[in-house]
FIKOLZA-1660 file (N, C-alpha, C; in steps of 0.1 Angstrom, whole numbers, plus 5000, padded with zeros to 4 digits):
% residues 155
   i   px   py   pz ch aa at
   1 9009 4703 7728  A  M  N
   1 9003 4715 7723  A  M CA
   1 9000 4714 7708  A  M  C
   2 9008 4707 7701  A  R  N
   2 9006 4706 7687  A  R CA
   2 8993 4698 7684  A  R  C
   3 8991 4687 7692  A  R  N
   3 8979 4679 7690  A  R CA
   3 8966 4687 7693  A  R  C
   4 8967 4696 7703  A  L  N
   4 8956 4704 7706  A  L CA
   4 8952 4713 7694  A  L  C
   5 8963 4719 7688  A  G  N
   5 8961 4727 7676  A  G CA
   5 8954 4719 7664  A  G  C
   6 8958 4706 7663  A  I  N
   6 8952 4698 7653  A  I CA
   6 8937 4695 7656  A  I  C
   7 8935 4692 7668  A  V  N
   7 8921 4690 7673  A  V CA
   7 8912 4702 7670  A  V  C
   8 8918 4714 7673  A  I  N
   8 8910 4726 7671  A  I CA
   8 8908 4729 7656  A  I  C
   9 8918 4726 7648  A  L  N
   9 8916 4727 7633  A  L CA
   9 8905 4718 7628  A  L  C
  10 8905 4705 7633  A  I  N
  10 8895 4696 7629  A  I CA
  10 8881 4701 7633  A  I  C
  11 8879 4705 7645  A  V  N
  11 8866 4710 7650  A  V CA
  11 8862 4722 7642  A  V  C
  12 8871 4731 7640  A  L  N
  12 8868 4743 7633  A  L CA
  12 8864 4740 7618  A  L  C
  13 8871 4730 7612  A  G  N
  13 8867 4726 7599  A  G CA
  13 8853 4720 7598  A  G  C
  14 8849 4712 7608  A  F  N
  14 8835 4707 7609  A  F CA
  14 8825 4718 7611  A  F  C
  15 8828 4727 7620  A  V  N
  15 8819 4738 7623  A  V CA
  15 8817 4747 7611  A  V  C
  16 8828 4751 7604  A  L  N
  16 8827 4759 7593  A  L CA
  16 8820 4753 7581  A  L  C
  17 8822 4739 7580  A  E  N
  17 8815 4732 7569  A  E CA
  17 8800 4733 7570  A  E  C
  18 8795 4734 7583  A  T  N
  18 8780 4735 7585  A  T CA
  18 8775 4749 7584  A  T  C
  19 8784 4759 7587  A  K  N
  19 8779 4773 7588  A  K CA
  19 8780 4780 7575  A  K  C
  20 8791 4777 7567  A  V  N
  20 8793 4785 7554  A  V CA
  20 8786 4778 7543  A  V  C
  21 8777 4785 7536  A  R  N
  21 8769 4779 7525  A  R CA
  21 8769 4789 7514  A  R  C
  22 8770 4784 7502  A  V  N
  22 8768 4791 7489  A  V CA
  22 8760 4782 7481  A  V  C
  23 8748 4788 7476  A  L  N
  23 8738 4780 7469  A  L CA
  23 8734 4767 7476  A  L  C
  24 8733 4768 7489  A  D  N
  24 8730 4757 7498  A  D CA
  24 8740 4745 7497  A  D  C
  25 8752 4748 7493  A  I  N
  25 8763 4738 7493  A  I CA
  25 8774 4743 7502  A  I  C
  26 8778 4734 7511  A  G  N
  26 8789 4738 7520  A  G CA
  26 8803 4733 7514  A  G  C
  27 8813 4740 7518  A  P  N
  27 8827 4736 7513  A  P CA
  27 8831 4723 7520  A  P  C
  28 8842 4717 7515  A  S  N
  28 8847 4705 7521  A  S CA
  28 8861 4708 7528  A  S  C
  29 8860 4715 7539  A  L  N
  29 8872 4720 7545  A  L CA
  29 8881 4708 7552  A  L  C
  30 8874 4698 7556  A  T  N
  30 8882 4687 7562  A  T CA
  30 8890 4680 7552  A  T  C
  31 8886 4680 7539  A  V  N
  31 8894 4674 7529  A  V CA
  31 8908 4681 7527  A  V  C
  32 8907 4695 7529  A  M  N
  32 8919 4703 7528  A  M CA
  32 8929 4698 7539  A  M  C
  33 8924 4696 7551  A  L  N
  33 8932 4692 7562  A  L CA
  33 8939 4678 7560  A  L  C
  34 8931 4669 7555  A  V  N
  34 8936 4656 7551  A  V CA
  34 8946 4656 7540  A  V  C
  35 8943 4664 7530  A  Y  N
  35 8952 4666 7519  A  Y CA
  35 8966 4672 7523  A  Y  C
  36 8965 4682 7532  A  Y  N
  36 8977 4688 7538  A  Y CA
  36 8986 4678 7545  A  Y  C
  37 8980 4670 7554  A  V  N
  37 8987 4660 7561  A  V CA
  37 8993 4650 7552  A  V  C
  38 8985 4645 7542  A  G  N
  38 8990 4635 7533  A  G CA
  38 9002 4640 7524  A  G  C
  39 9001 4652 7520  A  L  N
  39 9011 4658 7511  A  L CA
  39 9024 4661 7519  A  L  C
  40 9022 4666 7531  A  R  N
  40 9034 4671 7539  A  R CA
  40 9041 4659 7547  A  R  C
  41 9033 4649 7551  A  H  N
  41 9038 4639 7560  A  H CA
  41 9038 4625 7555  A  H  C
  42 9034 4623 7543  A  G  N
  42 9035 4610 7537  A  G CA
  42 9022 4601 7538  A  G  C
  43 9024 4589 7532  A  H  N
  43 9013 4580 7531  A  H CA
  43 9007 4575 7544  A  H  C
  44 9015 4571 7553  A  I  N
  44 9010 4565 7566  A  I CA
  44 9003 4575 7574  A  I  C
  45 9009 4587 7577  A  K  N
  45 9003 4597 7585  A  K CA
  45 8990 4603 7578  A  K  C
  46 8991 4604 7565  A  G  N
  46 8979 4609 7557  A  G CA
  46 8968 4599 7558  A  G  C
  47 8971 4586 7557  A  L  N
  47 8961 4576 7558  A  L CA
  47 8955 4576 7572  A  L  C
  48 8963 4576 7582  A  G  N
  48 8958 4576 7596  A  G CA
  48 8950 4588 7599  A  G  C
  49 8954 4600 7595  A  F  N
  49 8947 4612 7597  A  F CA
  49 8934 4612 7589  A  F  C
  50 8934 4607 7577  A  G  N
  50 8922 4605 7569  A  G CA
  50 8912 4596 7576  A  G  C
  51 8916 4585 7582  A  I  N
  51 8908 4576 7589  A  I CA
  51 8901 4583 7601  A  I  C
  52 8909 4590 7608  A  I  N
  52 8904 4597 7620  A  I CA
  52 8893 4608 7616  A  I  C
  53 8897 4616 7606  A  V  N
  53 8887 4627 7602  A  V CA
  53 8875 4620 7595  A  V  C
  54 8877 4610 7587  A  G  N
  54 8866 4603 7581  A  G CA
  54 8856 4597 7591  A  G  C
  55 8862 4590 7601  A  A  N
  55 8854 4584 7611  A  A CA
  55 8846 4595 7619  A  A  C
  56 8852 4606 7622  A  L  N
  56 8845 4617 7629  A  L CA
  56 8835 4623 7620  A  L  C
  57 8837 4624 7607  A  S  N
  57 8828 4629 7597  A  S CA
  57 8815 4620 7597  A  S  C
  58 8818 4607 7596  A  D  N
  58 8806 4597 7596  A  D CA
  58 8799 4598 7610  A  D  C
  59 8806 4599 7621  A  A  N
  59 8799 4600 7634  A  A CA
  59 8791 4613 7635  A  A  C
  60 8796 4624 7630  A  V  N
  60 8789 4637 7631  A  V CA
  60 8776 4636 7622  A  V  C
  61 8778 4630 7610  A  A  N
  61 8766 4629 7601  A  A CA
  61 8756 4619 7606  A  A  C
  62 8759 4611 7616  A  G  N
  62 8750 4602 7621  A  G CA
  62 8748 4589 7613  A  G  C
  63 8758 4587 7604  A  S  N
  63 8757 4575 7595  A  S CA
  63 8766 4564 7600  A  S  C
  64 8765 4553 7595  A  F  N
  64 8773 4541 7598  A  F CA
  64 8787 4545 7593  A  F  C
  65 8797 4540 7600  A  L  N
  65 8811 4543 7596  A  L CA
  65 8814 4537 7582  A  L  C
  66 8820 4544 7573  A  G  N
  66 8823 4539 7560  A  G CA
  66 8825 4549 7550  A  G  C
  67 8815 4556 7545  A  P  N
  67 8816 4565 7533  A  P CA
  67 8826 4576 7535  A  P  C
  68 8825 4584 7546  A  G  N
  68 8834 4595 7549  A  G CA
  68 8848 4590 7552  A  G  C
  69 8849 4579 7559  A  L  N
  69 8862 4573 7563  A  L CA
  69 8869 4568 7550  A  L  C
  70 8862 4561 7541  A  L  N
  70 8869 4556 7529  A  L CA
  70 8874 4568 7520  A  L  C
  71 8865 4578 7519  A  G  N
  71 8869 4590 7510  A  G CA
  71 8881 4597 7516  A  G  C
  72 8881 4600 7529  A  K  N
  72 8891 4608 7535  A  K CA
  72 8904 4600 7535  A  K  C
  73 8903 4587 7538  A  A  N
  73 8915 4578 7539  A  A CA
  73 8922 4577 7525  A  A  C
  74 8913 4577 7515  A  T  N
  74 8919 4577 7501  A  T CA
  74 8926 4589 7498  A  T  C
  75 8921 4601 7501  A  V  N
  75 8927 4614 7499  A  V CA
  75 8940 4614 7507  A  V  C
  76 8940 4611 7519  A  G  N
  76 8952 4611 7528  A  G CA
  76 8963 4602 7522  A  G  C
  77 8960 4590 7517  A  Y  N
  77 8970 4581 7512  A  Y CA
  77 8975 4586 7499  A  Y  C
  78 8967 4590 7490  A  M  N
  78 8971 4593 7476  A  M CA
  78 8977 4607 7474  A  M  C
  79 8975 4616 7484  A  A  N
  79 8981 4629 7482  A  A CA
  79 8996 4629 7481  A  A  C
  80 9003 4619 7487  A  Q  N
  80 9017 4618 7486  A  Q CA
  80 9022 4616 7471  A  Q  C
  81 9013 4610 7463  A  Y  N
  81 9017 4608 7449  A  Y CA
  81 9020 4620 7441  A  Y  C
  82 9013 4631 7445  A  L  N
  82 9016 4644 7438  A  L CA
  82 9031 4648 7441  A  L  C
  83 9035 4646 7453  A  R  N
  83 9048 4650 7457  A  R CA
  83 9059 4641 7451  A  R  C
  84 9057 4628 7451  A  K  N
  84 9067 4619 7446  A  K CA
  84 9065 4614 7432  A  K  C
  85 9055 4620 7425  A  G  N
  85 9052 4615 7412  A  G CA
  85 9062 4621 7401  A  G  C
  86 9057 4621 7389  A  L  N
  86 9065 4626 7378  A  L CA
  86 9065 4641 7377  A  L  C
  87 9058 4648 7385  A  F  N
  87 9056 4662 7383  A  F CA
  87 9065 4671 7392  A  F  C
  88 9069 4682 7387  A  I  N
  88 9077 4692 7395  A  I CA
  88 9066 4700 7402  A  I  C
  89 9067 4703 7415  A  W  N
  89 9057 4710 7422  A  W CA
  89 9056 4724 7418  A  W  C
  90 9044 4728 7415  A  T  N
  90 9041 4742 7412  A  T CA
  90 9027 4745 7419  A  T  C
  91 9024 4758 7421  A  P  N
  91 9011 4761 7426  A  P CA
  91 8999 4756 7418  A  P  C
  92 9001 4756 7405  A  V  N
  92 8990 4751 7396  A  V CA
  92 8988 4736 7399  A  V  C
  93 8998 4728 7402  A  L  N
  93 8996 4714 7405  A  L CA
  93 8989 4713 7418  A  L  C
  94 8992 4722 7428  A  G  N
  94 8985 4722 7440  A  G CA
  94 8970 4725 7439  A  G  C
  95 8966 4734 7430  A  V  N
  95 8952 4737 7427  A  V CA
  95 8945 4725 7421  A  V  C
  96 8952 4719 7410  A  I  N
  96 8946 4707 7404  A  I CA
  96 8945 4696 7413  A  I  C
  97 8955 4694 7421  A  G  N
  97 8956 4682 7431  A  G CA
  97 8945 4683 7441  A  G  C
  98 8943 4695 7447  A  L  N
  98 8933 4697 7458  A  L CA
  98 8919 4695 7452  A  L  C
  99 8917 4701 7440  A  A  N
  99 8904 4700 7433  A  A CA
  99 8901 4685 7430  A  A  C
 100 8911 4678 7425  A  A  N
 100 8909 4664 7421  A  A CA
 100 8906 4655 7434  A  A  C
 101 8914 4658 7444  A  F  N
 101 8912 4649 7456  A  F CA
 101 8898 4653 7463  A  F  C
 102 8894 4665 7462  A  T  N
 102 8881 4669 7468  A  T CA
 102 8870 4662 7460  A  T  C
 103 8871 4661 7447  A  A  N
 103 8862 4654 7439  A  A CA
 103 8862 4639 7442  A  A  C
 104 8874 4634 7443  A  I  N
 104 8875 4619 7446  A  I CA
 104 8868 4616 7460  A  I  C
 105 8870 4625 7470  A  D  N
 105 8864 4622 7483  A  D CA
 105 8849 4623 7482  A  D  C
 106 8844 4633 7475  A  G  N
 106 8829 4634 7473  A  G CA
 106 8823 4622 7465  A  G  C
 107 8830 4618 7455  A  L  N
 107 8824 4608 7447  A  L CA
 107 8825 4594 7454  A  L  C
 108 8836 4592 7461  A  V  N
 108 8837 4579 7468  A  V CA
 108 8827 4579 7479  A  V  C
 109 8825 4590 7486  A  S  N
 109 8814 4590 7496  A  S CA
 109 8800 4588 7491  A  S  C
 110 8797 4594 7479  A  Y  N
 110 8784 4593 7473  A  Y CA
 110 8782 4578 7468  A  Y  C
 111 8792 4573 7462  A  I  N
 111 8791 4559 7456  A  I CA
 111 8789 4549 7468  A  I  C
 112 8797 4550 7478  A  C  N
 112 8795 4541 7490  A  C CA
 112 8782 4543 7496  A  C  C
 113 8777 4555 7498  A  T  N
 113 8764 4557 7504  A  T CA
 113 8753 4551 7495  A  T  C
 114 8754 4553 7482  A  S  N
 114 8744 4548 7473  A  S CA
 114 8744 4532 7472  A  S  C
 115 8756 4526 7473  A  L  N
 115 8757 4512 7472  A  L CA
 115 8752 4505 7485  A  L  C
 116 8756 4510 7496  A  F  N
 116 8754 4503 7509  A  F CA
 116 8742 4508 7517  A  F  C
 117 8737 4519 7514  A  F  N
 117 8726 4525 7521  A  F CA
 117 8715 4529 7511  A  F  C
 118 8710 4541 7513  A  E  N
 118 8700 4546 7503  A  E CA
 118 8706 4557 7495  A  E  C
 119 8703 4559 7483  A  T  N
 119 8708 4569 7474  A  T CA
 119 8704 4583 7480  A  T  C
 120 8714 4591 7484  A  P  N
 120 8710 4604 7491  A  P CA
 120 8704 4614 7482  A  P  C
 121 8708 4614 7469  A  S  N
 121 8702 4624 7459  A  S CA
 121 8704 4618 7445  A  S  C
 122 8700 4626 7435  A  T  N
 122 8703 4622 7422  A  T CA
 122 8717 4623 7419  A  T  C
 123 8722 4616 7409  A  F  N
 123 8736 4616 7405  A  F CA
 123 8740 4630 7400  A  F  C
 124 8731 4636 7392  A  G  N
 124 8734 4650 7387  A  G CA
 124 8736 4660 7398  A  G  C
 125 8727 4659 7408  A  R  N
 125 8728 4668 7420  A  R CA
 125 8741 4665 7428  A  R  C
 126 8745 4653 7429  A  A  N
 126 8757 4649 7436  A  A CA
 126 8769 4654 7428  A  A  C
 127 8769 4653 7415  A  L  N
 127 8780 4659 7407  A  L CA
 127 8781 4674 7409  A  L  C
 128 8770 4680 7409  A  A  N
 128 8770 4695 7411  A  A CA
 128 8776 4699 7424  A  A  C
 129 8773 4692 7435  A  V  N
 129 8778 4695 7448  A  V CA
 129 8793 4692 7448  A  V  C
 130 8797 4680 7443  A  V  N
 130 8811 4676 7444  A  V CA
 130 8820 4686 7436  A  V  C
 131 8815 4690 7424  A  F  N
 131 8824 4698 7416  A  F CA
 131 8824 4713 7421  A  F  C
 132 8813 4717 7428  A  W  N
 132 8813 4730 7434  A  W CA
 132 8823 4730 7446  A  W  C
 133 8823 4720 7454  A  Q  N
 133 8832 4718 7465  A  Q CA
 133 8847 4718 7460  A  Q  C
 134 8849 4711 7449  A  A  N
 134 8862 4710 7443  A  A CA
 134 8867 4724 7438  A  A  C
 135 8858 4731 7432  A  A  N
 135 8862 4745 7427  A  A CA
 135 8865 4754 7439  A  A  C
 136 8857 4753 7450  A  A  N
 136 8859 4761 7461  A  A CA
 136 8872 4758 7468  A  A  C
 137 8875 4745 7469  A  N  N
 137 8888 4741 7476  A  N CA
 137 8900 4744 7467  A  N  C
 138 8898 4744 7454  A  A  N
 138 8909 4745 7445  A  A CA
 138 8917 4758 7447  A  A  C
 139 8910 4769 7451  A  A  N
 139 8917 4781 7453  A  A CA
 139 8927 4780 7464  A  A  C
 140 8925 4772 7474  A  F  N
 140 8934 4770 7485  A  F CA
 140 8946 4761 7482  A  F  C
 141 8945 4754 7471  A  G  N
 141 8955 4744 7467  A  G CA
 141 8969 4750 7464  A  G  C
 142 8969 4763 7460  A  M  N
 142 8982 4769 7457  A  M CA
 142 8989 4773 7470  A  M  C
 143 8983 4773 7481  A  F  N
 143 8989 4776 7493  A  F CA
 143 8994 4764 7501  A  F  C
 144 8989 4752 7498  A  I  N
 144 8993 4740 7505  A  I CA
 144 9005 4734 7496  A  I  C
 145 9017 4734 7502  A  T  N
 145 9028 4729 7495  A  T CA
 145 9034 4717 7502  A  T  C
 146 9041 4708 7495  A  P  N
 146 9047 4697 7502  A  P CA
 146 9059 4701 7510  A  P  C
 147 9062 4693 7520  A  G  N
 147 9074 4695 7529  A  G CA
 147 9086 4690 7521  A  G  C
 148 9098 4692 7528  A  E  N
 148 9110 4687 7522  A  E CA
 148 9111 4673 7524  A  E  C
 149 9117 4666 7515  A  D  N
 149 9120 4651 7517  A  D CA
 149 9132 4650 7526  A  D  C
 150 9133 4639 7533  A  E  N
 150 9144 4637 7542  A  E CA
 150 9157 4638 7534  A  E  C
 151 9158 4632 7522  A  A  N
 151 9170 4633 7514  A  A CA
 151 9173 4647 7510  A  A  C
 152 9163 4655 7507  A  D  N
 152 9166 4669 7504  A  D CA
 152 9171 4677 7516  A  D  C
 153 9166 4674 7527  A  A  N
 153 9170 4681 7539  A  A CA
 153 9184 4678 7543  A  A  C
 154 9189 4665 7540  A  E  N
 154 9202 4662 7544  A  E CA
 154 9213 4668 7535  A  E  C
 155 9210 4670 7522  A  S  N
 155 9220 4675 7513  A  S CA
 155 9220 4690 7513  A  S  C
% end
């Protein structure tokens, strides 16, 4: 049942990304899902989930596997560093983290697409899209919190 819920969330994320538009720019909702899994469940599950969502993203876009997969896998893997890093968790850190990882995903995807395929748009337009998506996702960062560590749960 839990896996069905995850599949529904992924599909809903892809559908809403195509339907919701502000200034002809859609949000990056699937990055939020990958960030959540990476933050709550660690490097390996975050990386695996990022690979799955990124591969689906590339397949839906009709492109060769790569740019979306690499961007989402990077987010899923690195999100754990916010939890185990030098910082004490606060909602502000969640906002900054989700905005930063949304920007990382967009920039990695743009750079990979530009290097290996054809440049999809100008760099200025790509930055505008990436930073708008980061700002839109940032508001949700305060609601995504890390789970308890196993050591914290035992004590």
